[in-house]
C-alpha positions as CSV (number, residue, x, y, z in Angstrom):
1,M,97.2,71.2,85.4
2,L,98.1,67.0,86.3
3,R,101.2,65.8,87.7
4,A,103.3,63.1,85.8
5,T,106.6,61.4,87.2
6,L,110.0,62.0,86.3
7,S,110.7,61.4,82.7
8,S,113.3,59.6,82.1
9,A,114.3,62.2,79.3
10,L,114.9,65.1,81.9
11,L,117.7,63.2,83.1
12,I,119.9,63.2,80.0
13,P,121.8,66.4,79.2
14,L,120.5,68.0,76.3
15,A,124.3,69.5,75.2
16,A,126.9,68.2,77.5
17,S,129.5,65.7,77.0
18,A,128.1,61.6,78.3
19,A,131.4,60.9,80.1
20,L,131.6,64.3,82.2
21,A,127.9,63.8,83.0
22,Q,128.7,60.1,84.2
23,T,131.3,61.1,86.2
24,S,129.8,64.9,87.4
25,P,127.2,66.7,88.2
26,W,128.3,70.1,87.6
27,P,132.6,69.3,86.7
28,T,133.5,72.8,85.3
29,V,132.4,76.1,84.1
30,R,128.4,76.7,83.0
31,H,128.3,73.1,83.7
32,D,130.0,71.0,80.6
33,N,132.6,71.5,78.1
34,Q,129.8,73.2,75.7
35,R,129.2,76.2,78.2
36,T,125.3,75.5,77.8
37,G,124.6,76.2,81.3
38,R,122.4,73.9,81.7
39,S,122.5,70.9,84.3
40,P,120.3,67.6,83.7
41,V,118.2,67.5,86.7
42,I,114.9,69.4,88.2
43,A,116.5,71.7,90.7
44,S,115.6,73.6,94.1
45,Q,111.9,75.2,93.6
46,T,111.9,76.6,97.4
47,S,114.3,78.9,99.4
48,D,114.0,75.6,101.8
49,V,117.7,75.6,103.1
50,L,119.5,72.6,104.2
51,Y,122.0,74.2,107.1
52,P,122.0,77.5,107.7
53,E,124.5,79.6,105.9
54,L,128.0,79.1,106.7
55,T,131.2,81.0,106.3
56,I,134.3,79.2,105.3
57,G,137.9,80.5,106.5
58,G,138.7,83.7,107.9
59,G,139.5,86.5,105.3
60,T,138.6,84.5,102.4
61,A,137.3,85.8,98.7
62,L,136.3,83.5,96.2
63,D,138.5,82.8,93.1
64,S,136.5,80.9,90.9
65,E,133.0,79.2,90.1
66,P,133.1,76.3,92.2
67,V,132.6,72.7,90.8
68,V,131.0,69.2,92.2
69,G,133.2,66.0,92.2
70,A,131.6,62.9,91.1
71,D,130.5,61.4,94.8
72,G,128.6,65.0,95.1
73,T,131.5,66.8,96.9
74,V,131.7,70.7,95.8
75,Y,135.2,72.0,95.5
76,L,136.0,75.2,95.3
77,N,138.9,77.9,95.4
78,T,139.6,80.7,97.7
79,F,143.1,82.5,97.8
80,S,144.4,79.5,96.3
81,I,143.1,77.3,99.2
82,L,142.0,74.5,97.5
83,R,138.5,73.4,99.7
84,A,136.5,70.3,99.5
85,I,132.6,70.8,101.2
86,D,129.7,68.7,102.2
87,P,127.0,70.0,100.3
88,A,124.6,68.7,102.4
89,S,125.8,70.0,105.7
90,G,128.1,73.3,104.4
91,A,131.0,71.3,106.3
92,Q,134.8,71.8,105.2
93,L,136.2,68.0,104.7
94,W,139.7,69.5,103.7
95,S,141.4,71.6,102.3
96,V,145.3,72.3,100.4
97,P,147.1,75.5,100.7
98,N,148.5,76.8,97.6
99,A,146.7,74.9,95.2
100,G,145.2,77.2,92.7
101,K,142.7,79.6,91.8
102,F,140.7,77.5,88.9
103,T,139.4,73.7,89.3
104,T,137.9,71.5,86.8
105,V,136.5,68.0,87.7
106,G,138.2,65.6,84.7
107,P,136.5,62.3,83.5
108,D,138.6,59.8,85.7
109,G,137.2,62.2,88.8
110,R,140.5,64.3,89.5
111,L,140.9,67.8,90.0
112,Y,142.5,69.6,87.6
113,V,143.5,73.0,89.5
114,A,144.5,75.9,87.0
115,S,146.6,78.9,88.4
116,G,148.3,81.9,88.0
117,S,148.7,86.0,88.5
118,L,147.8,89.0,86.5
119,G,150.5,91.1,85.6
120,D,153.2,88.7,87.4
121,T,156.1,88.7,85.4
122,V,158.4,86.5,87.7
123,T,156.2,83.6,89.0
124,P,155.6,80.7,86.2
125,G,152.1,79.6,86.2
126,Y,150.9,75.9,86.8
127,V,148.3,73.1,86.3
128,R,148.0,70.7,89.3
129,A,146.4,67.1,89.2
130,Y,144.6,65.9,92.4
131,Q,142.8,62.9,93.9
132,P,139.5,63.4,95.0
133,D,140.6,63.7,98.5
134,G,143.4,66.7,97.9
135,T,146.3,64.1,97.7
136,L,148.7,65.9,95.0
137,D,149.4,63.7,91.5
138,W,151.6,66.1,89.6
139,T,152.5,69.6,88.7
140,F,153.1,70.9,85.4
141,T,154.7,74.1,85.6
142,L,154.4,76.7,82.6
143,P,157.8,78.0,80.8
144,T,157.0,81.7,80.9
145,P,155.6,83.8,83.8
146,G,151.8,85.2,84.4
147,G,149.9,81.8,84.0
148,P,145.9,80.5,83.4
149,R,143.5,83.1,84.1
150,A,140.6,80.5,83.5
151,P,140.1,77.0,84.4
152,V,141.6,74.1,82.0
153,T,139.1,72.4,79.8
154,V,139.5,68.8,80.3
155,A,138.5,66.2,77.0
156,P,136.3,62.6,77.6
157,D,139.8,61.2,77.0
158,G,141.5,62.8,79.5
159,T,143.4,65.5,77.4
160,I,143.7,69.4,79.2
161,Y,143.3,72.4,77.3
162,G,144.8,75.5,78.7
163,S,146.2,78.6,77.7
164,S,148.2,81.3,80.1
165,N,149.0,85.1,79.8
166,V,152.9,86.1,79.8
167,Y,154.2,89.3,80.7
168,T,157.0,91.5,79.7
169,S,159.7,91.8,82.4
170,Q,159.9,95.6,82.2
171,S,156.3,96.4,83.3
172,P,153.5,94.4,83.9
173,V,151.9,94.5,80.2
174,L,150.5,91.5,78.3
175,E,153.2,90.4,75.9
176,S,151.8,86.7,74.5
177,S,149.7,84.5,75.1
178,V,150.3,80.8,75.3
179,R,147.9,77.5,74.4
180,F,148.6,74.0,75.6
181,A,147.5,70.7,75.7
182,L,148.7,68.1,78.2
183,D,148.3,64.1,78.6
184,P,146.4,62.8,81.5
185,A,149.3,62.4,82.9
186,G,150.6,66.2,82.9
187,N,153.2,65.6,79.7
188,L,153.1,68.4,77.6
189,L,151.4,67.6,74.1
190,W,152.0,70.7,72.3
191,N,152.2,74.7,72.8
192,S,151.9,77.3,71.1
193,T,152.4,81.0,71.2
194,V,151.1,84.2,69.9
195,A,151.5,87.7,70.1
196,G,148.8,89.7,72.2
197,Q,145.8,87.7,72.2
198,P,145.4,87.6,76.0
199,T,142.9,84.9,77.4
200,A,140.8,85.1,80.2
201,M,137.7,82.7,79.2
202,P,138.0,78.9,79.2
203,M,138.0,76.8,76.1
204,S,134.7,75.3,74.8
205,L,134.6,71.5,73.4
206,S,132.2,70.4,71.6
207,T,131.0,66.7,71.6
208,D,132.8,65.8,68.4
209,G,136.5,67.5,69.6
210,R,136.1,71.0,67.7
211,L,137.9,73.6,70.3
212,Y,136.8,77.3,71.1
213,Q,137.9,80.3,72.8
214,T,137.1,84.0,73.3
215,G,140.3,85.4,73.8
216,G,140.7,88.4,76.3
217,D,140.7,90.8,73.7
218,Q,137.1,89.7,72.8
219,R,137.8,88.1,69.8
220,L,136.5,84.1,68.9
221,R,138.8,81.8,67.6
222,R,138.6,78.1,66.8
223,I,141.6,76.1,67.7
224,D,143.3,72.8,66.1
225,P,142.8,70.5,69.1
226,N,146.3,68.8,67.8
227,S,148.7,71.6,67.6
228,G,146.8,75.0,69.1
229,A,146.8,76.7,65.4
230,I,144.3,79.3,64.8
231,L,141.7,77.9,62.3
232,W,139.9,80.6,62.1
233,S,139.5,84.2,63.9
234,V,136.1,86.2,64.5
235,P,134.1,89.0,64.5
236,G,133.8,91.4,62.0
237,G,131.1,93.1,60.4
238,A,127.3,93.3,62.2
239,F,129.6,93.4,65.6
240,E,133.0,94.4,66.9
241,R,133.7,92.4,70.1
242,V,132.7,88.7,71.4
243,V,132.1,88.9,75.4
244,S,131.1,85.6,76.3
245,P,132.3,81.7,76.3
246,P,131.4,80.1,73.3
247,L,128.1,78.1,73.9
248,I,128.4,74.9,71.6
249,H,125.0,74.0,70.7
250,G,125.1,71.1,67.0
251,D,126.7,72.8,64.6
252,L,126.5,76.4,66.2
253,V,128.8,78.2,68.1
254,I,126.7,80.8,70.1
255,V,128.1,83.8,72.0
256,C,127.2,87.4,73.2
257,A,128.7,90.1,71.2
258,T,128.7,93.7,71.1
259,K,128.7,96.9,69.0
260,G,129.5,100.3,69.2
261,G,133.0,100.7,71.1
262,P,134.9,99.5,74.2
263,V,133.8,101.6,76.9
264,A,130.4,102.1,76.3
265,P,129.1,99.9,73.6
266,T,125.7,100.7,71.8
267,Q,124.2,97.1,71.2
268,A,124.3,93.5,72.5
269,L,123.8,90.8,70.1
270,L,123.4,87.1,70.2
271,V,125.6,85.7,67.7
272,A,125.7,81.9,66.3
273,F,128.4,81.1,63.8
274,D,128.9,77.8,62.0
275,A,131.2,75.6,64.0
276,D,133.3,74.9,60.9
277,T,133.9,77.8,59.0
278,G,132.9,80.6,61.1
279,A,130.5,81.9,59.1
280,V,128.0,84.2,60.7
281,V,124.7,82.5,60.2
282,W,122.1,84.9,62.1
283,S,122.5,87.8,64.8
284,V,119.7,88.8,67.3
285,P,120.0,92.3,68.7
286,F,119.1,92.6,72.3
287,G,119.9,95.3,75.0
288,G,121.8,98.6,75.3
289,P,123.4,100.8,75.8
290,F,125.9,99.5,78.4
291,G,127.9,100.6,80.8
292,I,132.0,99.6,80.9
293,Y,131.5,96.6,83.4
294,S,128.2,95.2,81.7
295,V,131.0,94.8,78.6
296,A,132.1,91.0,80.4
297,N,129.5,90.4,82.5
298,A,126.1,91.0,82.4
299,V,125.5,90.2,78.5
300,A,128.0,87.1,79.1
301,S,127.2,83.6,78.9
302,P,124.1,82.7,77.1
303,V,122.0,79.4,78.6
304,L,120.8,76.7,76.8
305,L,116.6,75.7,77.2
306,A,115.0,71.8,76.7
307,N,113.8,72.5,73.1
308,G,117.3,74.1,72.2
309,D,116.7,77.7,72.5
310,V,119.0,80.3,73.5
311,V,118.3,82.7,76.6
312,A,120.3,86.0,76.7
313,F,120.1,88.8,79.6
314,W,120.1,92.3,80.2
315,N,117.1,94.0,82.5
316,K,115.2,91.9,79.8
317,L,115.4,87.9,79.1
318,Y,115.5,87.4,75.4
319,R,114.7,83.6,74.2
320,V,116.2,83.4,70.2
321,S,115.7,80.1,68.9
322,P,118.1,77.9,67.3
323,T,117.3,79.5,64.3
324,G,117.8,83.1,65.3
325,Q,114.3,84.1,65.4
326,L,113.3,86.2,68.8
327,V,110.9,83.8,70.7
328,S,110.3,86.4,73.6
329,S,111.6,89.0,75.4
330,I,109.8,89.5,79.1
331,P,111.1,91.8,82.1
332,F,114.0,90.1,84.1
333,P,111.6,90.0,87.8
334,T,114.4,92.0,89.3
335,G,117.1,94.1,88.7
336,F,119.7,92.0,87.1
337,D,123.1,91.3,88.6
338,E,125.5,91.8,85.9
339,W,128.4,90.1,87.8
340,S,125.9,86.6,88.5
341,V,125.2,84.5,85.1
342,P,122.2,82.6,85.1
343,V,121.6,78.6,85.1
344,A,119.0,76.5,84.4
345,G,118.0,73.1,85.2
346,A,115.9,70.3,83.5
347,D,112.9,72.0,83.6
348,D,114.0,75.3,82.6
349,T,114.4,77.5,85.9
350,L,116.8,80.0,85.8
351,Y,118.3,80.6,89.2
352,T,120.9,84.2,89.4
353,W,121.7,86.6,91.5
354,T,119.7,90.1,91.1
355,G,120.8,93.2,91.7
356,D,119.5,94.0,95.4
357,D,121.6,90.7,96.4
358,K,119.1,88.0,96.7
359,V,119.1,84.7,95.0
360,I,116.0,83.9,92.4
361,G,114.4,80.9,90.8
362,F,112.5,81.7,87.7
363,S,110.2,80.6,84.6
364,P,111.7,82.0,81.5
365,V,108.5,81.8,80.1
366,S,106.1,84.0,82.3
367,G,108.6,85.8,84.1
368,A,107.3,84.0,87.5
369,I,109.4,84.1,90.5
370,K,109.6,80.3,92.1
371,F,111.3,81.5,94.8
372,I,113.7,84.3,96.5
373,F,116.7,83.5,98.8
374,N,117.2,86.7,101.1
375,P,120.7,85.6,102.7
376,I,120.9,86.9,106.2
377,S,124.3,88.2,105.6
378,G,123.2,91.6,104.7
379,Q,124.5,93.9,102.1
380,C,127.8,94.1,100.4
381,I,127.6,91.1,98.4
382,T,129.1,89.6,95.3
383,G,127.2,86.6,94.5
384,R,128.7,83.7,92.7
385,T,127.0,82.0,89.7
386,P,124.6,78.9,91.7
387,L,125.5,75.0,91.4
388,I,123.0,72.8,90.5
389,L,123.8,69.4,92.4
390,G,123.4,66.1,91.4
391,D,120.2,65.4,93.4
392,G,118.6,68.9,92.6
393,S,120.0,70.7,95.4
394,V,121.7,74.2,94.5
395,F,125.1,75.0,96.1
396,I,125.4,79.0,96.5
397,T,128.2,81.3,97.2
398,W,128.9,84.6,97.6
399,Q,131.6,87.2,99.4
400,R,130.1,89.5,101.5
401,K,132.5,92.6,102.4
402,T,133.1,93.2,106.1
403,V,133.1,96.9,105.2
404,C,131.1,97.8,102.2
405,E,133.7,100.6,101.3
406,N,137.0,97.9,101.4
407,F,138.1,95.1,99.0
408,A,138.4,92.7,102.3
409,S,135.8,90.0,102.4
410,T,135.1,86.6,102.9
411,T,133.0,83.6,101.8
412,R,129.6,82.5,103.2
413,L,127.5,79.3,101.3
414,V,124.3,77.1,101.7
415,T,122.5,74.9,100.4
416,L,119.2,75.2,99.3
417,A,117.0,71.7,99.4
418,P,116.2,69.4,96.1
419,S,113.0,69.9,95.0
420,T,110.1,67.3,95.0
421,V,108.2,68.9,93.0
422,L,107.0,66.8,89.2
423,P,106.7,68.0,86.1
424,C,103.4,69.1,84.6
425,D,100.8,67.5,82.0
426,C,100.3,71.0,80.4
427,S,98.0,69.3,77.4
428,Q,94.9,70.1,78.8
429,N,95.7,72.7,81.0
430,L,93.2,75.9,81.7
431,P,94.8,79.2,82.5
432,P,94.4,80.5,86.3
433,V,92.2,83.9,87.4
434,A,93.3,86.1,89.6
435,S,91.5,87.9,92.5
436,I,92.4,90.4,95.2
437,T,90.0,91.5,97.9
438,G,90.5,94.4,99.9
439,E,89.8,98.0,101.1
440,A,89.9,100.5,98.3
441,V,89.5,103.6,100.7
442,V,91.8,103.4,103.8
443,P,93.2,106.2,106.1
444,P,96.9,106.9,106.1
445,F,99.9,105.5,107.6
446,D,97.9,102.5,108.6
447,P,98.8,99.1,107.1
448,K,96.1,97.0,105.4
449,I,96.7,93.8,103.4
450,L,95.1,93.4,99.8
451,D,94.4,89.3,100.0
452,G,95.1,87.5,96.4
453,S,94.5,84.0,98.0
454,A,90.9,84.0,96.4
455,S,92.9,83.4,93.1
456,A,92.5,80.0,91.3
457,D,93.8,77.5,89.5
458,P,90.7,75.5,87.4
459,E,92.8,72.2,88.0
460,G,93.6,72.8,91.6
461,G,97.4,73.3,91.4
462,P,99.2,75.6,93.2
463,L,100.0,79.1,92.0
464,L,102.9,81.6,92.0
465,Y,102.0,85.3,92.9
466,E,104.0,88.6,92.2
467,W,102.9,92.2,93.8
468,R,103.7,95.2,92.2
469,E,103.0,98.9,92.3
470,I,101.6,100.1,88.6
471,L,104.0,103.3,88.6
472,T,101.5,105.9,87.4
473,D,103.9,108.9,87.8
474,F,106.3,107.0,84.9
475,G,104.1,106.2,82.7
476,G,102.3,102.8,84.1
477,A,105.8,101.1,84.5
478,L,106.1,98.4,86.8
479,G,108.0,98.8,90.2
480,P,109.7,96.4,92.3
481,I,107.9,93.4,93.4
482,L,106.4,93.9,96.7
483,S,105.6,90.1,97.6
484,T,105.8,86.4,96.3
485,D,102.8,85.8,98.7
486,S,99.5,85.5,97.9
487,T,98.9,88.6,100.5
488,L,100.5,91.9,100.3
489,T,100.5,94.2,102.9
490,T,100.5,98.1,102.1
491,S,101.9,101.3,103.5
492,P,99.3,104.1,102.6
493,H,100.2,107.4,102.6
494,Q,97.8,110.4,103.2
495,N,95.9,111.1,100.2
496,L,97.7,109.3,97.8
497,T,96.2,106.9,95.4
498,K,98.0,103.6,94.6
499,T,97.4,100.6,92.1
500,Y,98.6,97.1,92.5
501,R,99.3,94.4,90.0
502,L,99.1,90.8,91.4
503,K,100.1,88.5,88.8
504,V,99.5,84.5,89.2
505,T,101.5,81.9,87.0
506,D,100.2,78.1,87.0
507,C,102.6,75.1,86.8
508,C,102.0,75.6,83.1
509,D,103.3,79.0,83.0
510,E,100.1,80.4,82.2
511,I,99.0,83.6,84.1
512,D,96.8,85.8,84.7
513,V,96.6,89.8,85.7
514,T,94.3,91.7,87.5
515,T,95.0,95.4,89.5
516,F,93.2,96.8,92.7
517,A,93.6,100.6,93.4
518,Q,93.7,101.6,96.9
519,T,93.1,105.4,98.0
520,S,94.7,106.8,101.3
521,T,92.3,109.8,103.1
522,P,94.2,113.0,103.8
523,A,95.6,112.7,107.4
524,G,93.4,114.7,109.7
525,V,90.2,115.2,107.7
526,V,87.1,114.9,109.3
527,T,84.8,112.3,108.0
528,A,81.8,112.1,111.1
529,P,79.7,113.8,111.1
530,A,79.0,113.7,107.4
531,L,77.1,116.0,104.7
532,G,73.3,116.3,105.7
533,E,73.6,114.1,108.8
534,T,71.3,114.9,111.8
535,W,72.1,114.6,115.1
536,I,70.1,114.5,117.7
537,V,71.0,117.3,121.2
538,G,71.2,115.0,124.4
539,Q,72.4,111.6,122.1
540,V,76.0,109.9,121.9
541,H,77.7,110.2,118.3
542,T,80.9,110.0,117.1
543,V,83.1,112.7,115.6
544,K,85.1,110.7,113.6
545,W,88.9,112.0,111.6
546,V,91.6,110.3,110.1
547,P,94.2,110.2,112.7
548,T,97.9,112.1,112.2
549,Q,101.1,110.3,112.9
550,F,101.2,113.2,115.8
551,S,100.5,111.8,119.3
552,T,99.3,115.5,120.9
553,A,96.1,115.4,121.9
554,Q,93.1,116.7,119.5
555,A,91.1,119.9,119.9
556,I,87.1,119.7,118.7
557,Q,84.9,122.5,118.0
558,V,81.8,123.0,116.7
559,S,80.4,126.5,115.4
560,R,76.6,126.8,114.7
561,D,75.2,129.0,111.5
562,G,78.5,130.6,110.8
563,G,78.5,132.0,114.9
564,P,81.8,131.1,116.9
565,W,83.3,128.1,117.7
566,E,82.4,126.2,121.0
567,D,84.9,124.2,122.4
568,I,83.8,120.3,122.6
569,V,86.6,118.9,124.1
570,L,90.2,120.5,124.1
571,Q,92.2,116.9,125.0
572,A,91.1,114.3,123.0
573,P,93.6,111.8,122.1
574,N,94.6,111.0,118.3
575,T,92.4,107.7,118.1
576,G,90.8,108.9,115.5
577,S,87.2,109.3,116.7
578,Y,85.6,111.0,119.6
579,N,82.1,110.5,121.5
580,W,80.2,113.3,121.7
581,T,77.2,114.1,123.8
582,V,75.4,116.6,121.4
583,T,74.3,120.0,123.1
584,G,71.9,122.9,121.8
585,P,70.5,124.7,120.5
586,T,69.3,123.3,117.3
587,T,70.6,124.5,113.8
588,Q,70.5,123.1,110.1
589,N,73.7,124.7,109.5
590,A,76.3,123.1,111.9
591,V,80.1,122.4,111.1
592,V,82.7,120.3,113.4
593,R,86.2,121.1,113.2
594,V,89.6,119.1,114.9
595,F,93.1,120.3,115.0
596,P,95.2,117.2,114.3
597,G,98.3,117.9,115.9
598,D,99.1,121.3,114.8
599,P,97.6,124.2,117.0
600,F,97.3,126.5,113.9
601,F,95.8,124.5,111.4
602,A,92.4,122.5,111.4
603,H,90.6,120.5,109.5
604,S,86.5,120.9,108.9
605,S,83.3,118.6,108.5
606,E,81.1,119.2,106.1
607,P,77.7,121.2,107.1
608,F,75.2,119.0,109.4
609,E,72.3,119.2,111.5
610,I,71.7,119.6,115.1
611,A,68.2,118.7,116.1
612,T,65.8,118.1,118.9
613,C,63.6,115.0,119.1
614,Q,60.1,115.2,120.7
615,T,60.6,113.0,124.4
616,S,59.4,109.4,123.7
617,L,57.1,107.2,126.5
618,G,57.7,104.1,125.3
619,F,54.7,101.4,124.6
620,A,55.5,100.5,121.6
621,G,54.1,96.7,119.9
622,P,53.4,94.6,118.4
623,G,55.6,95.2,115.4
624,E,58.8,97.4,114.7
625,L,57.6,100.3,114.2
626,T,59.2,103.6,115.4
627,L,57.7,107.3,115.6
628,T,60.3,110.7,115.7
629,I,59.7,114.3,115.7
630,C,62.9,115.9,115.0
631,G,64.2,118.6,114.2
632,D,64.5,122.6,115.9
633,Q,62.1,123.2,119.1
634,L,58.6,123.6,118.3
635,A,59.1,127.5,119.3
636,T,58.0,130.1,117.1
637,G,59.8,129.8,113.8
638,G,61.3,126.2,114.9
639,T,60.4,123.4,112.0
640,A,60.3,119.5,112.8
641,T,59.7,116.6,110.8
642,L,57.8,113.0,111.6
643,T,58.8,109.9,110.8
644,V,57.5,106.7,110.9
645,A,59.7,103.5,110.4
646,G,59.7,100.0,110.6
647,A,56.0,99.1,108.8
648,P,55.6,97.1,106.0
649,A,55.9,98.3,102.9
650,S,53.0,99.6,101.0
651,T,50.8,99.9,103.9
652,L,48.7,102.7,105.2
653,A,49.2,104.6,107.9
654,W,47.7,106.6,110.5
655,L,48.4,109.0,113.7
656,A,46.7,109.3,116.7
657,V,46.9,112.5,118.8
658,G,45.5,113.4,122.0
659,T,46.0,116.1,124.5
660,A,46.5,113.4,127.3
661,A,47.9,110.1,128.2
662,N,46.0,107.5,128.8
663,P,47.5,103.8,127.8
664,T,44.3,101.6,126.6
665,P,44.7,98.2,125.9
666,L,43.6,97.9,121.8
667,F,44.5,94.6,119.2
668,G,47.3,93.4,121.7
669,G,49.0,97.1,121.8
670,N,48.6,100.2,123.6
671,L,47.0,103.3,122.6
672,V,47.9,106.0,124.6
673,P,46.8,109.3,122.7
674,S,43.5,110.5,124.7
675,P,40.9,111.4,124.0
676,P,42.4,109.9,120.1
677,Q,41.9,111.9,117.0
678,V,42.9,109.6,114.3
679,L,44.6,111.2,110.9
680,V,45.6,109.7,107.7
681,L,49.6,109.9,106.9
682,G,49.0,108.0,103.8
683,L,51.2,104.9,102.4
684,T,54.6,104.0,103.7
685,D,57.4,103.7,100.9
686,L,59.4,100.2,100.0
687,D,61.6,100.7,103.0
688,G,58.6,101.0,105.2
689,V,58.8,104.6,105.8
690,V,56.3,107.6,105.8
691,T,57.1,111.3,106.7
692,L,55.5,114.3,107.6
693,G,56.7,117.9,107.8
694,P,57.6,119.9,107.9
695,L,55.3,120.6,111.3
696,Q,55.6,124.2,112.9
697,G,56.3,125.5,115.6
698,G,55.1,128.5,117.9
699,I,51.5,127.1,118.8
700,G,52.2,126.6,122.3
701,P,52.5,126.6,124.9
702,A,50.5,122.9,124.6
703,T,51.6,119.3,125.4
704,V,50.2,116.5,122.6
705,Y,50.5,113.4,122.6
706,A,51.1,111.1,119.5
707,Q,51.4,107.3,118.4
708,A,51.9,106.4,114.9
709,I,49.3,103.1,113.8
710,V,49.5,100.8,110.2
711,L,48.0,97.6,109.2
712,N,50.4,94.4,109.6
713,Y,48.8,91.2,107.8
714,S,51.5,89.6,108.6
715,A,50.6,89.9,112.0
716,E,47.1,88.2,114.0
717,V,46.0,91.6,115.1
718,L,46.5,92.9,111.5
719,V,47.9,96.2,113.3
720,A,51.1,97.6,114.6
721,F,51.3,100.7,117.5
722,S,54.8,102.4,117.3
723,N,56.3,104.0,121.0
724,A,54.1,107.3,122.2
725,L,55.7,110.8,121.9
726,Q,55.2,113.5,123.8
727,V,55.0,116.7,121.7
728,E,56.0,120.1,123.5
729,Y,55.1,123.4,121.5
730,L,56.4,126.3,122.4
731,P,54.9,130.3,122.0
């Protein structure tokens, strides 16, 4: 793929108020009054931080989502304390106690803070206006107890729209709700009181001034911005509840909705209404069934992408076109955190908290994870929606409980560094190629590395990596992400095969996938001697076994022809190997067993041969020719095999034998047997080997000397001599 310079088109919000965009990079909940959840800038692509994570205040908890001022200052509310934070350092610039819970940045740069108390039957709510330095401009006090439960919405002309819940004086039961509008000076323009209809979400305002709100009774309403009158109200028909703030895109009002009952809805839907009439334009089902908490969280707040598609979330990411067509559904990269709602950068990278308390940036096309930020503050975290700043950095806040079982918590924050990545030119892109190298058979409990760094992008661009295990016991389902690096360190368990999947993704969201099966041998299994091997008496051979987790010494024994067990060693360290100087007698049916830590349980080798070889006298050369006669001692009933190796392929071989040893120089070498008698062995095979046998014992006592000779046309003297053997025949 080719890199390009940042396009000016990417710096224009897709569906945001022009006035708000000029004054603040993120002035309100879900970025703009249309609640698109979309920033006009390309944001962080790595988990690099500008400063170590910090704690704000003492035992504080976030009241609402942070917002950003025109100068980049972040404002957040903790226990009604309004705090100004420098996102470049995390330092607190100032704070105002008892300011309120929900902040919105207006087009004039002022901070509008709304506040109320759930179930409060005495204290009225209020809206306050502050200058960017925390100076109070004015306070508007609502005439009824209770107060706002969501931020106000500030129009481009400065009009302030809000709502408040009213509770009865007898008990904290909702009596009515009030919608109101204020002018920029805090004067009441209108208010409208209706029975019931609790409000807990901010109003959404289209760029041409149409006003909408989802009520706490899970109905979507269009509101007259000049009077507060209800122009229409839904739902009905194919769905029963609206559970997200309205997202406005052109002439559509898009929400997440559910059907199937308030406690355990059976189906989630993405529904688009006609912005003027409230008629259903399209409805696309996704997800379900759900628990009680997911009604207001996990299926809430869709996100608008660059091409006008809308994405919604529940374990999978569902992407729907502006005409209501399901474009794709891909697995959510990790466990979804139903309390955090994703937001998008200009390149459509989505940012959200995961179910295992991490923040990820990932692609809505391929699901490829671009980075994972793992807070060092540990578990028991409730993450807030990430905040995309004007320079592309991402401000992250979360609540961490001091004790997991308690309610008390502290507010933590950090800022991820802005992106230095430029958009890709994908006009002639070729997909990447995934590749894995590693050991297919490994001992248990011994970490091994699978290497995907040989994966390649044809254009030479960077790749994103994702390693998962394929869970064969669960129908081939994918396990959680194990690594996003080019390598994966596995932890083999004994006698088990695991299959790992590597997915690589290039800059243009093209992917390739490959798999690798890794089998771990059972602990304690004897791997040497192997079936049919020949071990020579007097030579050092290595007994090998798969080491166990026990640190105790190992007992190793040998049995010949099914006879009693003989101790080889009683105190061998559990290293997986022991060097044994092989002892006689010879046998064609020997077995070694190892006790791998349990004195009552042993692992045995496959049958192998213990043999003896006739004594070599040396004198080999020229050439690399060797002669061995190995097997039993050559007594009555014993047999052995003569082997010539190291010769050229398909060449003629002879064996010289004699009753005495008298090295005589000949053709550049030494002929040892004397007086020599020469026997034809035949042609060597393609590996340069020829064998003769079995040689029968029992013709002794006698001593014979033997030496092999072969033609070697590549040598100057045309022949090669092997070492000489002293062969002992017994009675």
